[in-house]
C-alpha positions, 0 to 999 in steps of 0.5 A: 499499500503506498505512503499516501492510501497510509495517510488516508487511513490514519487521517480517517481513523484519526477524524473519528477519534476526534470526532467521538471525543468531541461529542462526549457528554457533558453530564453522566446524569443525563447520559447513559452512553460512552464514546470511548476512543483509544490509540493502539499498539498491537503485536500479533503472534501466530503464523507470522508475528507483526506489529500493528499500530491504530485506534480502536473505538468503543461505544457503550449503553451503560445499564444498571446505573445507581442515581446519585452514587458517584463511586458505584459499579457501571456494566455496559454492553455496545459496539467497537470497531478497530483500525490497524496499519501493519508495520512488517508487510504493510496492510490494513486489519479491520475488526469489529464487534460487540463487547460488554463488561463492568468497573466496580467504580469509576478509578477501579481496573475495567474488565471488558469482554469482546467477539466479532469479525476480523479482517486483514489484508494481505502481507509478505508474510501471511496471506490475510482473510477474514475471521473471527476474534474474541478478547478481553481488555482491561483499562486502568485510567488512561491505559489499556491492555488486551489479550485477543485471540483470532481464526482466519480464513486465508490461503491455504485454510484456517490459520490461528493468531493471538495478539496482545495490545497496549493503549492509551485510552482517552475515557474507560469503556465505562468511563461516565461515572454513574450519578451525579456527573461524575466522569472517569476522564484522567490525564498523565 
């Protein structure tokens, strides 16, 4: 893929992230929904190792909120979309699906389970293709750590991959504190 196409890929993903940040609700007391954008570094192990850089965006509907309780638990379900550029072999990887999880209070580690579809472009090390992916994302403050497993159908058949990802997130996937306008937004 040319450098120009790579620039467009990152510009589009960056614009989507900025748009999500700009549309953060002003108060959790009136909103039960959160957008949680992040920047991601993804390490892939399997048939061929790779490193990817990109963006992850989660939209979560919070459920079971207790009005007026700032430090209470939050849980939610929603959708996610991830866009990466694979540095070794130069190809895009996209993932989308459903996620859901919880945190005990706004400063606690959040646990977010995900399942979805994955598409990877052909690289010099891998035939690429479509597949399924499941994973677990943990967030603490602005930091994310994710472990995922995927199975792709491409080339000569099915091949498994495992992924370890590190990221920086503007707000945790369950980032709006329940109740009285609290937010779980932390900056370095």
